[in-house]
C-alpha positions as CSV (number, residue, x, y, z in Angstrom):
1,M,107.0,245.8,161.3
2,M,109.3,243.3,163.1
3,R,108.5,240.6,160.6
4,D,109.4,243.1,157.8
5,Q,112.7,243.9,159.5
6,A,113.5,240.2,160.0
7,E,112.7,239.4,156.3
8,S,114.9,242.4,155.2
9,L,117.8,241.1,157.4
10,R,117.5,237.6,156.1
11,N,117.6,238.8,152.5
12,M,120.6,240.9,153.3
13,V,122.5,237.9,154.6
14,K,121.6,236.0,151.4
15,S,122.6,238.8,149.1
16,N,125.8,238.7,147.1
17,R,126.6,242.3,147.7
18,S,130.3,242.9,147.7
19,L,131.7,245.9,149.5
20,N,135.2,247.0,148.8
21,F,136.0,248.8,152.0
22,Q,137.9,247.6,155.0
23,V,136.3,247.6,158.4
24,I,138.6,248.1,161.4
25,S,137.2,247.7,165.0
26,I,139.2,249.6,167.7
27,T,138.5,248.3,171.2
28,S,140.0,248.0,174.6
29,G,139.5,245.9,177.8
30,K,139.1,249.0,179.9
31,G,138.6,252.7,179.5
32,G,141.2,255.4,179.8
33,V,143.8,253.8,177.4
34,G,143.4,256.4,174.7
35,K,141.2,254.4,172.4
36,T,139.0,257.2,171.0
37,S,141.9,259.6,170.6
38,F,143.7,257.0,168.7
39,T,140.7,256.3,166.5
40,V,140.2,259.9,165.6
41,N,143.9,260.5,164.9
42,L,144.2,257.3,162.9
43,A,141.2,258.5,160.8
44,Y,143.0,261.8,160.1
45,I,146.2,260.0,159.1
46,L,144.4,257.5,156.9
47,Q,142.6,260.4,155.2
48,K,146.0,262.1,154.6
49,L,147.2,258.9,153.0
50,G,144.4,259.1,150.5
51,K,141.7,257.0,152.1
52,N,138.0,258.0,152.4
53,V,137.3,257.2,156.0
54,L,134.1,256.9,158.1
55,V,134.2,256.7,161.9
56,L,131.3,254.9,163.6
57,D,131.0,255.9,167.3
58,A,129.8,252.5,168.6
59,D,129.9,253.6,172.3
60,L,126.2,254.2,171.9
61,A,125.3,255.8,175.2
62,L,128.7,257.4,176.2
63,A,129.7,259.1,173.0
64,N,133.2,260.6,172.8
65,V,134.2,260.9,169.1
66,D,132.3,264.3,168.8
67,I,134.1,265.6,172.0
68,V,137.6,264.6,170.7
69,L,136.8,266.3,167.3
70,N,135.3,269.3,169.1
71,E,132.1,269.0,167.1
72,K,128.5,269.4,168.1
73,P,126.6,267.3,165.5
74,K,122.9,268.2,165.1
75,Y,121.8,264.6,164.9
76,N,123.0,261.2,166.2
77,L,122.0,257.5,166.3
78,L,119.0,258.4,168.5
79,H,117.5,260.4,165.7
80,L,118.0,257.3,163.4
81,L,116.3,255.0,165.9
82,T,113.3,257.3,166.3
83,G,112.9,257.6,162.5
84,E,113.5,261.3,162.5
85,K,116.5,261.0,160.2
86,N,118.1,258.4,157.9
87,I,121.7,257.3,158.1
88,N,123.0,259.7,155.5
89,E,121.4,262.6,157.4
90,I,123.2,261.9,160.6
91,I,126.7,261.5,159.1
92,W,128.6,264.6,160.3
93,P,131.6,266.1,158.4
94,S,134.0,267.5,160.9
95,K,136.2,270.5,160.3
96,H,139.1,268.2,159.8
97,G,137.3,266.4,157.0
98,I,136.7,263.3,159.0
99,K,133.1,262.0,158.6
100,F,131.6,260.3,161.5
101,I,128.3,258.8,162.7
102,P,127.7,260.2,166.2
103,A,126.3,258.2,169.1
104,A,124.5,260.0,171.9
105,S,125.6,260.6,175.5
106,G,123.6,260.1,178.6
107,F,120.7,258.1,177.2
108,E,120.3,254.9,179.2
109,E,118.1,253.4,176.6
110,L,120.9,253.4,174.1
111,A,123.2,251.5,176.5
112,N,120.8,248.5,176.5
113,L,119.3,248.4,173.0
114,P,117.2,245.4,172.2
115,K,118.8,243.3,169.4
116,E,116.2,244.3,166.8
117,Q,117.2,248.0,167.2
118,Q,120.9,247.0,167.1
119,M,120.1,245.3,163.8
120,F,118.2,248.3,162.5
121,I,121.3,250.4,163.0
122,L,123.5,247.8,161.2
123,N,120.9,247.5,158.4
124,S,120.9,251.3,158.0
125,L,124.6,251.4,157.5
126,Q,124.2,249.7,154.2
127,D,122.4,252.8,152.9
128,I,125.4,255.0,153.1
129,Y,126.0,256.5,149.7
130,Y,129.5,257.7,150.3
131,N,132.2,255.6,148.7
132,F,134.2,254.9,151.8
133,D,137.4,252.9,151.7
134,I,137.6,252.3,155.5
135,M,135.2,252.3,158.4
136,L,136.7,252.6,161.8
137,I,134.4,251.4,164.6
138,D,135.2,252.9,168.0
139,T,133.6,250.4,170.3
140,S,132.9,250.9,173.9
141,A,135.4,249.5,176.4
142,G,134.9,246.1,177.9
143,I,133.6,242.8,176.8
144,S,129.9,243.4,176.1
145,E,128.1,241.3,173.5
146,S,127.9,244.2,171.0
147,V,131.7,244.9,171.4
148,I,132.6,241.3,170.7
149,N,130.2,241.1,167.7
150,F,131.7,244.3,166.1
151,C,135.2,242.8,166.6
152,L,134.3,239.4,165.1
153,A,132.7,241.0,162.1
154,A,135.6,243.4,161.3
155,D,138.4,242.7,158.9
156,K,140.9,243.8,161.6
157,T,140.4,244.3,165.3
158,V,142.9,246.6,167.1
159,V,143.1,246.1,170.9
160,V,144.5,249.2,172.5
161,T,146.3,248.8,175.9
162,T,148.8,250.7,178.0
163,P,151.6,249.4,180.3
164,D,149.3,249.8,183.3
165,P,148.9,246.3,184.8
166,T,145.1,246.5,184.9
167,A,145.0,247.6,181.3
168,V,147.3,244.8,180.3
169,A,145.2,242.2,182.2
170,D,142.0,243.5,180.6
171,S,143.6,243.4,177.1
172,Y,144.6,239.7,177.8
173,A,140.9,239.1,178.6
174,I,139.4,240.6,175.5
175,C,142.0,239.0,173.2
176,R,141.3,235.6,174.8
177,I,137.6,236.0,174.3
178,I,137.9,237.1,170.7
179,S,140.4,234.4,169.9
180,N,138.1,231.8,171.3
181,Y,135.8,232.3,168.3
182,N,136.5,231.3,164.8
183,T,138.4,234.4,163.7
184,E,140.1,233.1,160.6
185,N,138.5,235.9,158.6
186,M,139.5,238.6,161.1
187,E,143.0,239.7,162.0
188,L,143.5,240.4,165.7
189,G,146.3,242.7,166.8
190,L,147.6,244.8,169.7
191,I,148.7,248.4,170.1
192,V,150.6,249.5,173.2
193,N,149.9,253.1,174.0
194,M,151.7,255.6,176.3
195,I,155.0,253.7,176.4
196,E,158.3,254.9,177.7
197,N,160.3,252.9,175.2
198,E,159.9,250.2,172.6
199,K,161.3,247.5,174.9
200,E,158.4,248.0,177.2
201,A,155.9,247.6,174.4
202,D,157.7,244.4,173.1
203,K,157.5,242.8,176.5
204,I,153.7,243.5,176.7
205,F,153.0,242.2,173.2
206,N,155.1,239.1,173.6
207,A,153.5,238.2,176.9
208,T,150.0,238.8,175.5
209,N,150.8,236.8,172.3
210,N,152.2,233.9,174.4
211,V,149.0,233.8,176.5
212,I,146.8,233.8,173.5
213,K,148.9,231.2,171.7
214,K,148.8,228.9,174.7
215,F,145.1,229.4,175.2
216,S,143.8,229.1,171.6
217,G,146.8,228.0,169.5
218,R,146.6,231.3,167.6
219,T,148.8,234.3,167.4
220,I,148.0,238.0,167.3
221,K,149.6,240.8,165.3
222,Y,151.7,243.6,166.6
223,Y,150.5,246.8,165.0
224,G,152.9,249.0,166.9
225,S,153.3,251.3,169.9
226,I,152.7,254.9,170.7
227,R,155.1,256.9,172.9
228,K,154.0,259.2,175.7
229,D,153.5,262.7,174.4
230,E,152.5,265.7,176.5
231,K,151.0,267.2,173.3
232,L,148.3,264.5,173.4
233,S,147.1,265.6,176.8
234,N,147.1,269.2,175.6
235,S,145.1,268.2,172.5
236,I,142.5,266.5,174.6
237,R,142.1,269.4,177.0
238,E,142.1,272.0,174.2
239,R,140.1,269.7,171.9
240,Y,142.1,269.7,168.7
241,V,143.3,266.8,166.6
242,L,147.0,266.3,167.4
243,T,148.0,264.7,164.1
244,S,146.5,267.7,162.3
245,R,148.1,270.5,164.3
246,Y,151.4,268.8,165.1
247,P,152.2,266.2,162.4
248,N,155.8,265.9,163.6
249,A,154.9,265.2,167.2
250,K,156.0,261.8,168.6
251,Y,152.4,260.7,168.9
252,S,151.6,261.8,165.3
253,R,154.6,260.0,163.9
254,D,153.8,256.8,165.8
255,V,150.1,256.8,164.7
256,E,151.2,257.3,161.1
257,T,153.5,254.3,161.3
258,I,150.6,252.2,162.7
259,A,148.3,253.5,159.9
260,K,150.8,252.4,157.3
261,T,151.2,249.0,159.0
262,L,147.4,248.5,158.9
263,L,147.2,249.5,155.2
264,E,150.2,247.4,154.1
265,G,149.3,244.3,156.0
266,K,147.8,241.6,153.8
267,P,144.1,241.6,154.4
268,P,142.5,238.3,155.3
269,V,140.7,236.4,152.6
270,K,137.1,237.4,152.8
271,K,134.7,234.5,152.7
272,E,131.9,237.0,153.7
273,N,131.7,240.7,153.7
274,F,131.2,242.8,156.8
275,W,127.5,242.9,156.6
276,K,127.1,239.2,156.3
277,R,129.5,238.5,159.1
278,I,127.9,241.0,161.5
279,I,124.4,239.9,160.7
280,N,125.4,236.2,161.2
281,N,126.9,237.2,164.6
282,W,123.7,239.0,165.7
283,M,121.3,236.4,164.3
284,N,120.8,234.7,167.6
285,F,117.8,236.8,168.2
286,K,114.4,235.8,167.0
287,F,111.5,237.7,165.6
288,D,107.9,236.5,166.3
């Protein structure tokens, strides 16, 4: 079976399949910066802007997308791995119209998946029959191998941080690691969440950009900032999507501005599609 999987993956890398959607990874150096809430609200706004969006919860063992959406999906990635369901059968359409692939929560085996199982999930993603325009990947926080690989394979990687000094330091770290690779086909950018004012966000971005430029000779994009908004805390506690219920809230308006920036930005020239890039990143493993 492993030989068959390996052959399938190699053929996938060689294929000339061209996918027209954009992949955006959303990550952070540490937890608690509002990454998953941003991902879900961004998906809702992109949908309102006419895009067909899929969210992949890539925090495999500590799933949160279903919680933020107040959904209880019947199936998740664990059912895919056990062979009980295929990828189309675990896609869950939320009440807000956002489709997402749920991860599981509290399963230690998912936190440390062997690479062949990681590859099986990625291979399965190709079988999605929906015509999506954008896939948002909500990664786990931190700098694990899977997080970095998802970021390197995306068309754009959004690093979410806050003015908290530890969050800023961790965002430096993940930006430095990503920029250390050949990222010419991936646009790396920063969002500063929970700000008091734009001057605060500018200072954090400029400091981060200067560090990355000094370290790698490259620059990062500034995708925007999100102001503190008590309505967000309420939405998390009461489990509703803020951009849906209060489209004119500060948070909602800021997320919409960021969504338009992500859509209007000139996409990098793609020498390879997402599938080829991510398979190439993960091809360090060997099958016997």
